[in-house]
N, C-alpha and C positions, 0 to 999 in steps of 0.2 A: 504493500498502500503507499503510494509514494509521498502523499501529504505526511503518513506520520512513520516511515519510516518502517511497519510492521509487514509481516507477513500473513498472507490468507491464509485459512485455515484449512483450506483445500473442495473440492468439488463436493465430497461426501456433508459436511456440513452444512454447505450450504444449503442442497439438496432436502435436508430434515426442516430447515427453515419454508423452503415451497410444500412441500410435505404437510408440514401442520396449517399452512393456510387452507391448502387445498382441502380437510379434513373441517374445517370451519365455513370456510363457502361453499355450500351444499351447491347442486344446479334442483331450481325448485323445491329443496327443502327436504329431498326424495334421494334423488338419483347423485353419485358422486364423482367429482372430477376425476382422470387423470391424466398423469404426466410419464411422459419418456424422458428417461436419464440415459444417456450415452455418452461413453468417455472411451478415446479411441487407445488400442492395444496398449502404445508404447508413451501415457503418461505415464509420471515420477505416482503418483496415488492412484496406476491402477488395482493393485494388490487390495486397498482398502474400500475401493467400489466393488470390484468381484463377489468378496466375502458380504459386503455389507448389509444383505437381506438372509443373514445365514440366521439370525434371530425373527420367527416369523411378526412380530411386533412392529420391527422397523418400517420406516418406507410403505407402508398400508398401499399408498396414493401415486407408487411410482411402480412403471414398468422398466427395467434396466437392460439394456444391451450394451454388450463390449464391441465397442468399432474395429475390425479385424482387415489389413490389410495384408495383399498375395504376398507380401513380403514377409510378414511373420506366418503366416502358411510354409512357407519354401523353410524358415527356420525352425519350425515345430519338424518338419519333417528330416533336415540334415540333424537337429538337435544343438543347433547354436544360439549365443545370446542374441538378442537384440541392445539398443540401446534406448534408455528412457527420457524422453525429451520434453525438455520446460515450455510448454507453448508459447508463454510470452518472448521467451528470449530466445526459442530453438536453441539452446545448448544442449548437451546430451549431460543431463545430475544421477547416473547410476548405467549396471545393464542386467537383467534378467534373465535366466534360461527359457527360451519359449517354450519350451517340451512344456517345463515344470510348470508357467504361465498356463498355458492349454490343460495341463491336468487338474491346474486347479479352480479354471472353469467348470470343467466339465463334472468334476465333484460338486462345487453348490450348483451347478443344473441337477447335477441327483439328486440333490439332496430335499430343493425347494422348487424347481423349475428356473428357478435365473442366477445367471442373468443370462439372458438369450445371446447369441452374436449378431452384425450385421457385418456382411464383407463391401465395407468400403469402394474398393476398385469396381467391383462388378456392378455395383450402385452408379456410380461418376463415368463409367462406360456408357452409359446411356442418361444422360446428364444431356437435358433439351439444350440448355444455354450455360456452359462451362464458362462463358466471356463473363456472368455475373457471379463467379466465385464455386465452389466443389459444394458437393453435399454430406454434408455431415450428421444427420439425424434425420431421425424418421417420426411420422406421428404414433400414439401410444401401442398402437396395435404393432406396428410397423411395416403395414403396407406403400405410403406413401410416401416416399423419401422427398425431402422439401428444402426448401434454402432457407435462413433466417427471415421469420414472420410470413411464408407463405403459409397458406390455409387450406384446411381441407373441406372435400366438394364433392361427396364420394353417394352414388347409389348402384343396386343391383336389384340383377335379372334373376326373377325366378326360375329356374329352366326346370321346372317340372311344370308349368306352363307350355314348355316348349316341345313335348312328347307329345305323337297323333298317334291312332289306331292308322296303320297303312294295309294295305292289302297283303305284303307278307309279316306284318307283326309289330310291334313298334318302333318307332321314326319319327325322324326329326322334323318339326314344321320350319325351315330354313329362313320361308321367307317370311311367318309371324317376328322370328329369333330378327332377323335385319330390320322390318320395322323398329321394332324393341327399342332395338338398338337406338337405332335413329333418334325416335323420339327421346332418351333416354339422354343421349347427346346434347339435344336441344333444352333439354328441361335441365340441365346440369350446370348449361353454357347462360340462359336463364337465371338462374340461381345468383350467379356472382354479377349481374346487372341488378337485382334485385334485392343486395343482402343488405344490411346493415351491421359496418363492420366497427369494431371494438375503440381501433386506434389508428390514425393513419397510416402508419408502415403497413401494417397486414395489408388494409385498402391500394396501395399503391402497387405492390407486387405481387397480388392477388390480380387483381387487372391486369397488370404489364404482361404477365407469363398465362394467365386463364388456363389453369391446370384444373381437371378433373378428371375424375376416379369413378368410370361407370363398370362392375366387374357382374359377379352371376353369384349363385346362392342355391343351397339345395340340388349338389352336383351328388351328393350319395342316393339324396331319392329319385335322383333323375337317372343313377345309372340301374338300380332296381327296377324301376320303370322300362329299360331300355336292353332287362335282361345283361347284365353285364357287372361281373362280382369286381369293387372295389379293390382296387392294386392288382389285377388282372393286367395282362398285357393290352388285350381289347379298352380296359378304363383308360388306359395313358393311352392312347391312340385317340381316342374320343376325345378326351380332355384339350389335345394339342388342335384338332380340329375343330372343335367349338372355340374354343378360343383366339382362337388364328383368323376364324369368320366374326366373332367380335368385335376384334383390334381391328381389322379392314373392315369391316362397317362403321366404328367409329371414327376412324381418318378419314374414308369416306364424308362421312359428315360435319368432320368439321371444318374439311374442304370446303363443302358446300355453304357451311354457318359462313368462311373467310370470304364469298363470292359477295353473299349477303351484308355481312356486317363487316366485314374489313378480317385479316389476320389479330391475332393479339399482338399487341404493342412491339414484343420483344423478339417479334419473330425477325429481322432482320443480325439481330445477335445471334441466334440459335442454327444449330446442326443442321437443320433444317436448311438455313438457307444458303448454307455455306458449301451443302453437296445440289445447290440449283432442284431443291424439290418446289413440289405447288406447296400455295399456301396454304396455312394451317389456323381456325378461330384458338386452338389451343394446343399448348406446349406438349400435354403429355393428357392423353383418351382414359387409357383403362389401368384398372387395378384389381385387385381382389382380397376385400375384406372378413374381417372372420364373422360379420353380423350375426353376432349374438342375441341382440335383441329384436334386431330387424327379424329374422330367419322366424321367430316364435309367433309372432303377427301374422305375417304367412304361414305358419304351419306347414312349414318345410327345414328339410335339415339347413345347417347351416351353412356359408362359405363353401369351399371345397372341402371339409372333413367328413369324412367316414361316422354314421351314425354312431353315437358313445356306447348306448344299449340298447334294444327292446325294448325292456322295461328299466326305468330310470328314476332317480327320487333326486330331486331339484332343490335347493335352500334358497329360501327368497327372505326379503325384505322381513325382520321382526323373526328371522326362525322360523321359519314355517316349513315343514315339505311338504312337498306336492309329490305323489307317484303319478310321471306319465308310462304310456305306452305308444308307444313309435308310429302316427299316423297310418303310414305306408303299411307297415307290417297289419295294423288291424284291422287294414282292407283286405289283405291277403288270408289274413287268417280267418274272417268274416268268410271269404268265397271258399273256405275248405271247412267249414265249421266249426272251429276250434271257440275253445271255452277263452273270453278275453276278460280283461278287467272293465268293469262299468262304475268311472268314477264318481262319488257323492261328493256333497262341497265339505263333509269332512274327513273323508276319504275311508275305507276298510281296513278293520284289526287284521282280516285273513283278506289274502290276494289270489285268486284263482289263475296262476300263470298257465300259458297254454303250452301243449306237451307239442314239441316241432319235431317232436317224429313222425309226427302224421305228415309233414310238407313231404312235399318230393325232395331229393336231394341237392337238386339245382335250382329249387327255392329256397329252399336254406341257404344255402352256399352265398345267395343275394346279399345276405343280410348280415353280412361279414360286420361286426363291429369294431370300433377305434383301439382294440386291444389287443383284436383279432390279427392285424394288419401287420407285416412285418415292417420295422423303421424302416427298411430300407425303397418299403413299395410305397409308403407314405412322403420319404424328399421324391419319388420318383416321379409322383404324380406335381408336389409343388416343382418340381423343375419341368415338367410337360405346359403347366399355365404359367409359370416365370418365359418360359421361352416366345411368348407369345402375349407379352403384359407390358405398357411401359414402364408405367408405376412397378410395382412389387407385389409380392404373394405373401398375406399374414393365414399361417398355418403352422398349427400347433402338432408335433409331433408326436403320437400317445404311447407311453411305454409302459410294459405293468410292469407290479411294483419290486420283481424279480430282477430287475434289469440293472447289468453291471456299469459302473461310472466307466470301464473300458468299452461297454451297447453305445455312451453315450459320445465319447471321442470319436467310435469311428461315423456315428451320425453327422455329428461338425464336419467332418473330414470329405463325408460323401456330398454333401449339403454345395460344401465349397465346389469339389471337380464338377460338381452338375450345374454351377451355373446359379444356384440360388443367389437372392441379396440379401437374406437372412434365414434367422431360422429359433424356433423357440421349441423347447421339449418341456415333458410332464408325464414326471412319473409317478404314477399312480397311487393315491394315498402317500406322497409324501407331503401334504399339507394338512396339517388339521381343517381349515377351515376350506375344503376342498367346495365348489360350488354343485358338482353336480356327479354324482357317482350312479354304479349300475348297481339296481335292486339284486338282492342273492336270489337266484331263481335256477329253473335250470335251461333258462331260454337262454342265459346272456353270462 
């Protein structure tokens, strides 16, 4: 601190101040705020940051991710040390073994689900306006890499609504999907114009880059309706096919809007102008968000996640626990005359779960749950979507409780190798406040 000749106490202590403020300021008195804390892997305080949430009571309004570089990942493989760099002076203030630091990240993620990791070099290879600066952080769930003061403007298409009955079975209604994408792009672009921004800095950069994030949700239910098990080779192929089409249609819609309303003001400073590409209304158009609350409202599976369980118990405000049966499974069960739960307002004391052995094996295989999908297949689904998404993909890699720390390290490495922009893992039952649990039954 220049005025007092003092030394700043470091990022973790300041995060605690922001955390306390967030806890006090509730959204409408009910919904909690969310923060994202990102620290580069070569920061002198990186060990303290990685271990900041070993205590589950600490920083409850923060998600934490370590900003990892390609150089660090190479150093991990080689077992080399890296310099710890003071971000203010750019001077080295020590060295640390990269592999030991990587092990610590995996251990803490195994213990509590945090920190996640962001692959900064991969993110910045897709930065549409590098002349404005490097991207160093994302929104709280990791799907929207942003420059300072940029804001999220997200929307999601329910893929379940894009399946129709064809002559040979279920098929994708590509025309409906394309029309929905174009409507979504126009809608999100309009949101920028009618929005009231809290401070001038946010308004200035948001209007200058006009980033939007249109994505998809209900992917797991979509796969079930299409007859494809989550994590299968067919599910990876259709993920690429669908997202490539969504992004292609979104870009086309953005070009049409640019002709009508003009390109985003920073277009001439963008990579699109440097490459001689057509005008665009939006610096980025597609994103995959987790849609935790949105998917509940829409009655579909969340984001691109597999279903968590056929029967789940969800903790909501006030400590209330709600037992839920997956709605798509419920339809299948009714079609096969299986007894399922009829939920009352207070909930039953005994739950008659269905016996899935009565279902044909090919139908049972469709209802694979998050803990049944091998971690490598979680990653391959995420990577398939990422290859055709402008911004990033928010996805949690669910591990069973008995996964090892080595398993976490292998997933971090695979995510980097396959070109993901970030990754979050969660080991079942690793937190006492787990929001969704799989009900104890023979279904799942």
